[in-house]
C-alpha positions as protocol buffer text, in pm:
chain_id: "A"
residue {
  index: 1
  type: MET
  ca { x: 14149 y: 6129 z: 2807 }
}
residue {
  index: 2
  type: ILE
  ca { x: 13895 y: 6372 z: 2946 }
}
residue {
  index: 3
  type: ARG
  ca { x: 13657 y: 6328 z: 2656 }
}
residue {
  index: 4
  type: PRO
  ca { x: 13585 y: 5955 z: 2720 }
}
residue {
  index: 5
  type: LEU
  ca { x: 13552 y: 6031 z: 3091 }
}
residue {
  index: 6
  type: ILE
  ca { x: 13292 y: 6303 z: 3029 }
}
residue {
  index: 7
  type: ALA
  ca { x: 13106 y: 6078 z: 2786 }
}
residue {
  index: 8
  type: SER
  ca { x: 13094 y: 5793 z: 3038 }
}
residue {
  index: 9
  type: VAL
  ca { x: 12972 y: 6031 z: 3314 }
}
residue {
  index: 10
  type: ILE
  ca { x: 12695 y: 6165 z: 3088 }
}
residue {
  index: 11
  type: ILE
  ca { x: 12588 y: 5812 z: 2990 }
}
residue {
  index: 12
  type: SER
  ca { x: 12593 y: 5701 z: 3355 }
}
residue {
  index: 13
  type: LEU
  ca { x: 12383 y: 5999 z: 3466 }
}
residue {
  index: 14
  type: SER
  ca { x: 12136 y: 5944 z: 3181 }
}
residue {
  index: 15
  type: LEU
  ca { x: 12090 y: 5579 z: 3273 }
}
residue {
  index: 16
  type: ALA
  ca { x: 12055 y: 5664 z: 3642 }
}
residue {
  index: 17
  type: ALA
  ca { x: 11785 y: 5921 z: 3562 }
}
residue {
  index: 18
  type: CYS
  ca { x: 11588 y: 5660 z: 3366 }
}
residue {
  index: 19
  type: SER
  ca { x: 11579 y: 5416 z: 3657 }
}
residue {
  index: 20
  type: GLY
  ca { x: 11404 y: 5652 z: 3903 }
}
residue {
  index: 21
  type: THR
  ca { x: 11053 y: 5660 z: 3756 }
}
residue {
  index: 22
  type: PRO
  ca { x: 10900 y: 5340 z: 3619 }
}
residue {
  index: 23
  type: VAL
  ca { x: 10749 y: 5400 z: 3279 }
}
residue {
  index: 24
  type: VAL
  ca { x: 10552 y: 5076 z: 3276 }
}
residue {
  index: 25
  type: GLN
  ca { x: 10334 y: 5000 z: 3579 }
}
residue {
  index: 26
  type: THR
  ca { x: 10265 y: 4639 z: 3666 }
}
residue {
  index: 27
  type: TYR
  ca { x: 9903 y: 4536 z: 3638 }
}
residue {
  index: 28
  type: ARG
  ca { x: 9748 y: 4390 z: 3951 }
}
residue {
  index: 29
  type: ILE
  ca { x: 9420 y: 4207 z: 3924 }
}
residue {
  index: 30
  type: ASP
  ca { x: 9124 y: 4248 z: 4157 }
}
residue {
  index: 31
  type: VAL
  ca { x: 9105 y: 3950 z: 4392 }
}
residue {
  index: 32
  type: ARG
  ca { x: 8763 y: 3843 z: 4521 }
}
residue {
  index: 33
  type: GLN
  ca { x: 8743 y: 3561 z: 4772 }
}
residue {
  index: 34
  type: GLY
  ca { x: 8449 y: 3408 z: 4952 }
}
residue {
  index: 35
  type: ASN
  ca { x: 8075 y: 3451 z: 4917 }
}
residue {
  index: 36
  type: VAL
  ca { x: 7939 y: 3775 z: 4775 }
}
residue {
  index: 37
  type: ILE
  ca { x: 7639 y: 3857 z: 4992 }
}
residue {
  index: 38
  type: THR
  ca { x: 7419 y: 4144 z: 4872 }
}
residue {
  index: 39
  type: GLN
  ca { x: 7168 y: 4338 z: 5076 }
}
residue {
  index: 40
  type: GLU
  ca { x: 6893 y: 4195 z: 4854 }
}
residue {
  index: 41
  type: MET
  ca { x: 6995 y: 3843 z: 4958 }
}
residue {
  index: 42
  type: VAL
  ca { x: 6987 y: 3935 z: 5327 }
}
residue {
  index: 43
  type: ALA
  ca { x: 6645 y: 4098 z: 5279 }
}
residue {
  index: 44
  type: GLN
  ca { x: 6507 y: 3762 z: 5158 }
}
residue {
  index: 45
  type: LEU
  ca { x: 6595 y: 3591 z: 5486 }
}
residue {
  index: 46
  type: LYS
  ca { x: 6293 y: 3536 z: 5708 }
}
residue {
  index: 47
  type: PRO
  ca { x: 6267 y: 3374 z: 6051 }
}
residue {
  index: 48
  type: GLY
  ca { x: 6204 y: 3005 z: 6048 }
}
residue {
  index: 49
  type: LEU
  ca { x: 6371 y: 2931 z: 5714 }
}
residue {
  index: 50
  type: THR
  ca { x: 6537 y: 2591 z: 5700 }
}
residue {
  index: 51
  type: LYS
  ca { x: 6907 y: 2542 z: 5636 }
}
residue {
  index: 52
  type: ASP
  ca { x: 6835 y: 2431 z: 5279 }
}
residue {
  index: 53
  type: GLN
  ca { x: 6633 y: 2747 z: 5211 }
}
residue {
  index: 54
  type: VAL
  ca { x: 6909 y: 2969 z: 5351 }
}
residue {
  index: 55
  type: LYS
  ca { x: 7167 y: 2780 z: 5144 }
}
residue {
  index: 56
  type: PHE
  ca { x: 6950 y: 2837 z: 4834 }
}
residue {
  index: 57
  type: ILE
  ca { x: 6939 y: 3214 z: 4900 }
}
residue {
  index: 58
  type: LEU
  ca { x: 7298 y: 3276 z: 5017 }
}
residue {
  index: 59
  type: GLY
  ca { x: 7487 y: 2982 z: 4871 }
}
residue {
  index: 60
  type: SER
  ca { x: 7705 y: 2736 z: 5057 }
}
residue {
  index: 61
  type: PRO
  ca { x: 7868 y: 2886 z: 5366 }
}
residue {
  index: 62
  type: LEU
  ca { x: 8240 y: 2945 z: 5357 }
}
residue {
  index: 63
  type: VAL
  ca { x: 8290 y: 2825 z: 5714 }
}
residue {
  index: 64
  type: VAL
  ca { x: 8087 y: 2560 z: 5897 }
}
residue {
  index: 65
  type: ASP
  ca { x: 8217 y: 2492 z: 6246 }
}
residue {
  index: 66
  type: MET
  ca { x: 8208 y: 2122 z: 6327 }
}
residue {
  index: 67
  type: PHE
  ca { x: 8148 y: 2200 z: 6694 }
}
residue {
  index: 68
  type: HIS
  ca { x: 7870 y: 2452 z: 6625 }
}
residue {
  index: 69
  type: SER
  ca { x: 7671 y: 2313 z: 6333 }
}
residue {
  index: 70
  type: ASP
  ca { x: 7397 y: 2571 z: 6390 }
}
residue {
  index: 71
  type: ARG
  ca { x: 7632 y: 2855 z: 6295 }
}
residue {
  index: 72
  type: TRP
  ca { x: 7728 y: 2936 z: 5937 }
}
residue {
  index: 73
  type: ASP
  ca { x: 7979 y: 3205 z: 5846 }
}
residue {
  index: 74
  type: TYR
  ca { x: 7985 y: 3383 z: 5513 }
}
residue {
  index: 75
  type: VAL
  ca { x: 8306 y: 3579 z: 5455 }
}
residue {
  index: 76
  type: TYR
  ca { x: 8385 y: 3803 z: 5159 }
}
residue {
  index: 77
  type: HIS
  ca { x: 8724 y: 3959 z: 5095 }
}
residue {
  index: 78
  type: PHE
  ca { x: 8793 y: 4202 z: 4809 }
}
residue {
  index: 79
  type: LYS
  ca { x: 9141 y: 4329 z: 4728 }
}
residue {
  index: 80
  type: PRO
  ca { x: 9148 y: 4569 z: 4435 }
}
residue {
  index: 81
  type: GLY
  ca { x: 9465 y: 4590 z: 4229 }
}
residue {
  index: 82
  type: LYS
  ca { x: 9522 y: 4936 z: 4370 }
}
residue {
  index: 83
  type: GLY
  ca { x: 9368 y: 5044 z: 4695 }
}
residue {
  index: 84
  type: GLU
  ca { x: 9256 y: 4915 z: 5032 }
}
residue {
  index: 85
  type: ALA
  ca { x: 9126 y: 4564 z: 5091 }
}
residue {
  index: 86
  type: GLN
  ca { x: 8767 y: 4526 z: 5211 }
}
residue {
  index: 87
  type: SER
  ca { x: 8626 y: 4241 z: 5417 }
}
residue {
  index: 88
  type: ARG
  ca { x: 8264 y: 4165 z: 5499 }
}
residue {
  index: 89
  type: ARG
  ca { x: 8121 y: 3898 z: 5728 }
}
residue {
  index: 90
  type: LEU
  ca { x: 7776 y: 3755 z: 5788 }
}
residue {
  index: 91
  type: THR
  ca { x: 7701 y: 3492 z: 6050 }
}
residue {
  index: 92
  type: VAL
  ca { x: 7377 y: 3295 z: 6025 }
}
residue {
  index: 93
  type: ILE
  ca { x: 7261 y: 3125 z: 6345 }
}
residue {
  index: 94
  type: PHE
  ca { x: 7000 y: 2850 z: 6352 }
}
residue {
  index: 95
  type: GLU
  ca { x: 6798 y: 2713 z: 6643 }
}
residue {
  index: 96
  type: ASP
  ca { x: 6639 y: 2371 z: 6598 }
}
residue {
  index: 97
  type: GLY
  ca { x: 6729 y: 2378 z: 6228 }
}
residue {
  index: 98
  type: LYS
  ca { x: 6544 y: 2709 z: 6168 }
}
residue {
  index: 99
  type: LEU
  ca { x: 6689 y: 3055 z: 6105 }
}
residue {
  index: 100
  type: ALA
  ca { x: 6702 y: 3250 z: 6431 }
}
residue {
  index: 101
  type: ARG
  ca { x: 6958 y: 3533 z: 6408 }
}
residue {
  index: 102
  type: LEU
  ca { x: 7200 y: 3714 z: 6183 }
}
residue {
  index: 103
  type: ALA
  ca { x: 7520 y: 3884 z: 6294 }
}
residue {
  index: 104
  type: GLY
  ca { x: 7790 y: 4069 z: 6107 }
}
residue {
  index: 105
  type: ASP
  ca { x: 7838 y: 4381 z: 5902 }
}
residue {
  index: 106
  type: VAL
  ca { x: 7602 y: 4304 z: 5612 }
}
residue {
  index: 107
  type: VAL
  ca { x: 7245 y: 4420 z: 5666 }
}
residue {
  index: 108
  type: ALA
  ca { x: 6951 y: 4452 z: 5428 }
}
residue {
  index: 109
  type: GLY
  ca { x: 6940 y: 4814 z: 5312 }
}
residue {
  index: 110
  type: ASP
  ca { x: 7291 y: 4886 z: 5442 }
}
residue {
  index: 111
  type: GLY
  ca { x: 7424 y: 4967 z: 5094 }
}
residue {
  index: 112
  type: TRP
  ca { x: 7778 y: 4844 z: 5154 }
}
residue {
  index: 113
  type: LEU
  ca { x: 7814 y: 4739 z: 4790 }
}
residue {
  index: 114
  type: ASP
  ca { x: 7702 y: 5074 z: 4649 }
}
residue {
  index: 115
  type: GLY
  ca { x: 8041 y: 5240 z: 4687 }
}
residue {
  index: 116
  type: PRO
  ca { x: 8366 y: 5245 z: 4878 }
}
residue {
  index: 117
  type: GLN
  ca { x: 8342 y: 5266 z: 5255 }
}
residue {
  index: 118
  type: THR
  ca { x: 8550 y: 5530 z: 5429 }
}
residue {
  index: 119
  type: THR
  ca { x: 8512 y: 5362 z: 5767 }
}
residue {
  index: 120
  type: GLN
  ca { x: 8475 y: 5000 z: 5861 }
}
residue {
  index: 121
  type: PRO
  ca { x: 8110 y: 4934 z: 5950 }
}
residue {
  index: 122
  type: ALA
  ca { x: 8043 y: 4812 z: 6302 }
}
residue {
  index: 123
  type: ASN
  ca { x: 7921 y: 4460 z: 6362 }
}
residue {
  index: 124
  type: ARG
  ca { x: 7548 y: 4433 z: 6411 }
}
residue {
  index: 125
  type: VAL
  ca { x: 7329 y: 4163 z: 6558 }
}
residue {
  index: 126
  type: ILE
  ca { x: 6982 y: 4138 z: 6409 }
}
residue {
  index: 127
  type: ASP
  ca { x: 6702 y: 3957 z: 6586 }
}
residue {
  index: 128
  type: ILE
  ca { x: 6449 y: 3837 z: 6332 }
}
residue {
  index: 129
  type: PRO
  ca { x: 6092 y: 3890 z: 6457 }
}
residue {
  index: 130
  type: PRO
  ca { x: 5847 y: 3600 z: 6436 }
}
residue {
  index: 131
  type: ALA
  ca { x: 5659 y: 3567 z: 6109 }
}
residue {
  index: 132
  type: THR
  ca { x: 5303 y: 3696 z: 6101 }
}
residue {
  index: 133
  type: LYS
  ca { x: 5036 y: 3485 z: 5940 }
}
residue {
  index: 134
  type: LYS
  ca { x: 4846 y: 3638 z: 5653 }
}
């Protein structure tokens, strides 16, 4: 009588011990959404570029507001399988169909793609100086 009881207790404890630590981890893929904007792309932007030229450099904008057609928003979201999600935003503002300003947290030479960020970069507004004639 006691022998089957002890055997069932040992089996139950063995099975309970196996359930505590997962042996096989589930694989989670890296999820990238939106437009990848590099600092080299932003460095190519010059004042006075047309919308077609900006679209050629940066690609089609993710968000075009129907009420503000002179504002394009490029949003990039990266969620690694393990770790913190990262979001980046770049707003391109046109005046009279020409590039006037950039706003957001992606700047030429900022290096946000070079490695993980420990703090969220602050938004920056960049006024593009007028082009000089050569």
